[in-house]
N, C-alpha and C positions, 0 to 999 in steps of 0.2 A: 717470311720475306727472304731471309738468307738462303733457305733451301730452294725457293722458287728461282732466285737469281742464279744459283749454282747449276740447277738442272736446266734452266733456260740457256745458259752459256754452253753447257754440255751438248744439248740437243742441237743448238745452232751450229756448233762445230761439226757434229755428226751429219747435218744436212749438207755442209760443204763437202764432206768426204764422199757422200753419195753422188753429188753433182760431178765431182772430179772423176769418180769411178765410171759414171755413165759416159762422160766425154772421152775418157781414155780408152773405153771399150768399143768406140765406133769403128767400123770397118772390119771386113772379114779377117784380115791378117791379124789385127790387134786382138780380136776376140779369140782367135785360135791360139795366139802366142801367150795370152794372159791366163791360161789355165793354172790354177794353184797347184803347188806341189804338196802332197799330203806328207807331213813329217811326223805324224803320230803313230805310224804303223810299227807294230812289234814284230820285226822281221830280222833275220840274221843279216849281218852287214854284207855277206858275199852272195846273197840270193837276189833274184829279180823280184819286183813288186808282185803282190799276190792278187790285186784287184785293179780294175780300171782306174779307180780314183787315186791309186798310188803310182801310176805310170809316170815316167819322166816327161817333162814338157817337150813338145815337138815343135818343129818349125825353126825359122831363123832366130838368132840370138837377139833379144831385145836390149836396146840401149837405155839406161836410166837418164832420160833427157833433162830431168830436173836437177842433175848434178852438173857442175862445170866440167868441161872436157878433161881437165887435168886430174879430177878426182874420180873419174869413171874407171871401173875395173878393167884391167887389160884382158884381151882375148886369151882364153885358156886353151891348151891342147886337149885332145879328146881324152887322154888319160887323166889330166888334171881335172877336167870337168866331171868325169866319173868319180874321182876321189872326193871332190867337193860335194857331189850329190850324196855319196855314202856317208861322209862325215856330218853333213847337215841333218841327215835322217837320224843319226845317232845322237847328235847334240839336242835335237828336239825330243827324242825319246828319253834322254837323261835330264831334261829340263834346264839346260844351260844356254839355250838360244833365246834371247829376249824378243826376237822377231817371229818365232814359231807360233803357228795357230794350232795349239794342241791343249787338251784338257789336263788339269793338274789338281791334285789334293796334296797339300804340303803342310807340314808342321815343323816349325823351327824354334829353337830356344837359344838365347844369347846372354852371355854375361859380359858386362862392360865396366872397366875401371875408368871412371870419369874424372875430369879435372877437379881440383880442390877437394879430393878425398871422397867424392860421391860414388855410389855404386848403383848399377842398374841391371836387373834381370828382365829380359824381354822375351815373351813367347808370342808367336804369330801363327795363326791359321790362315792359309791362303788357298783360295779356290779359283781356278781359271776355267771358263766355260767358252769353248769355241762354237761359232754358229755362222751360217750363211757363207761357208767356205773360207773367207778371209777376215772374219770379224772375231773379236775376242773380248770377253768381259772378265775382269779380275776383281776380286774382293779380298781385302786383307782385314782380319779381325785381330787386333793386338791386345795382349794382357801385360801390364807393366807392374814391376815391383821395384820401387826406388827408395834409396836411403842416402841421406846427406847429414852426417853428424854435426857438421859445422853450420847448418842452417838454423836460425832461431825460430821458435814457434813450432813448426811442423818439420820433423827430421826424417819422416818416412811416410810412404803412401803405397798402396797397391790397389789394382782394379783394372777395369776395362779402359782402354785408350780410345783414340779417335779412329773410327771406321774409315777406311779409304777404298777407293775403287778406280779402275781404269777401264774405259771403253775405247777400243781402237780397231784400226783397219790396216791390214798389210797391203800397202799400195803397190809394192813391186817385189817380185820374188823370182830369182834365178839361183842356180847352184852357187854362183860366185858372189852374189850380192842380194841383199834384201833390205827393205825399208818399211818400217811400221810407224804409223802416226795415230795419235789418240788424244783423248782428254782425260785428265786425272782430277779427281775430287776427293775431299775429305770432309767428314761430318763430326760435329762436336758431341760425340757420344761418350766421352770420358766420364768415369764415375767420380772423379775428383779433379778439382781445378789444376792441381799440380801434374796431372797425368795427360793433359790435353791443352790445346790452344784456345778453346772456347769459340773458335771461328769455323765457318764454312770456308773452304778453299776450292779454287778451280784453276786449271791451267793446262798448257800443252804437255804432251808426252811423246817423245820421239825415240825410236830405237833403230839402229842400223847394224848390219852384219856383212863382213867382207872376208872372203877366203884368201889366206896367205899361202900360196902353193909351195913356196920355198921352205916354210915351216910346217906344212900340213896342219895348220891351225886356223882358227877364225879370230878376227878382230871385231869385237862388238863395242858399240857405243850407245849410251843411254843419256837422254837429256830430259829434265822435268823442271818446269817453273810453276810455282804456286802463288796465287794472290788471294787475299781474304775477300769474301763476297757475302758479308753479313755475319751474324752471330752476336755474341755478347759485346755491346759497345764499350764496356769498361776494360776489355782485354786489348792488348796491343795488336795493331794491324800486321798483316803478313805479306811479305814479298821475298820469296825464298827460291833459290836455284840450286838444283843438284845435277851434277854431271859425272859420268863415270866412263872409263875405258878399260876393257879387259881383253886378255888373250886366253882363248879356250882351246885346249888340246885334248884329243881322245887318245887313250893309250890302250893298246891290245884289245880294243873293242868293248872293254868292260870298265875301264878306269877312265877318269877324266881329271884334269887340273885346270884351274883358273887363277890368273894373276890379275888383280883389279886395283886401279887407282881411282878414288872417288873424291870429288871436290864439292864443297858446300859454300854458298854465299848467302848471308842475310842482308838484304838491301835496306831493311828498316833499322839496322844497327850499324850504320856508317860503313856498309859493305864489309863487315867482319866475315872472315872466311876460315875454312879449315880443310885439311886434306888427310885422307887415310889410305893405307895400303893393306889389301887383304889377299890371302892365298886360300884357295879352296881345293881340297882333294876329295873326290867322291868315287863311289863304286856302284855299279849295277848289281844288285843282290840277286834278283830273279825276275824274269819277265820285264815289266815296266816299273818295278819298284827299285828305288835307289836310296843311298844314304851318303851324307857328306859331313866333313869337318872343315870349318872355315875360321882360322885365326886371323887377327888383324892388329895393326899398330898405327897410332896417330903420328902423322908427319909434322903438322903444324896446326896451330889454332886451338882455341877453347871457347867456351861460352857460346857455341853455335850448335844448333841441332845436328846430330850426326857425328859430332866430334867426341873423341875418347882418347885415353892414353894407350890402352890396349883392350882387346876383346877376344872372345872365342865363341863361335856359334856352331851348333850341331843341328842337323835336320834330316828329315826323311820325306820323300815325295813319291807319289804314284802318278804316273802319266797315262792319259787315255785319249782316245780320239774324240769322243763326245758322250753325253749322257744317253 
């Protein structure tokens, strides 16, 4: 019953995306200007695209009419637009753009020092599959190892966590601004009660990207809200919000850095919240393969999912256009 509810909500939101896409694509000018920009190409930053699917969009600049005028990106000069296009391609190639429609195989491992003396080792295998031009399916498979010497009864556990997935569509894409909207779900696949919520969850997932010409960087934002939709009735209900803002900079066409602030709110625990600050430094090793180091520190809050005193994460990822 819980799985059917989660999938039903997921597919319902997906149907709204398709309807929106069909409405926005009416008219010859919209269909011409709405061509997607392929960001998964493995090309040097100073060369022209190698195939028709990688050509820059043509025609007049599209305005993101869904944004209030004050939030819409400013008109760029020709040089700024070319630089934004080049950096967007590299950000997609290196896996730092959350709005990019590009394939990914990523393995990461995190050590976190949690409040009250607890410790967590977290490994996640992530696969992104792009399809139909502007659609993306993401699946995360986590493996947790947790230890809390101050907890009575069971002081440690390890095993599979809750499987999570995102199905989304890039609704708007220009060199200076992009908007991605989707539905996120998680499933109670944890091998131990202490490693998962015991609930199915479903909710919206939104990501945006804006070029900052004065810094030659991108400002990315991600928002996700999850509510329980079935599962173990003896476990606590879920109403949880995660939001993050990050500045991503490409250095010398092979290195990148990211500074991110993340905020979490548990609405079922009297709106308890926490915030963390993370810094990522990564390098393109060869082709589409890269590695990164990501330390972080807790700013405030505890007893909320995602909160920690400090952590460090290492990972490797391979980006591709499609299977």
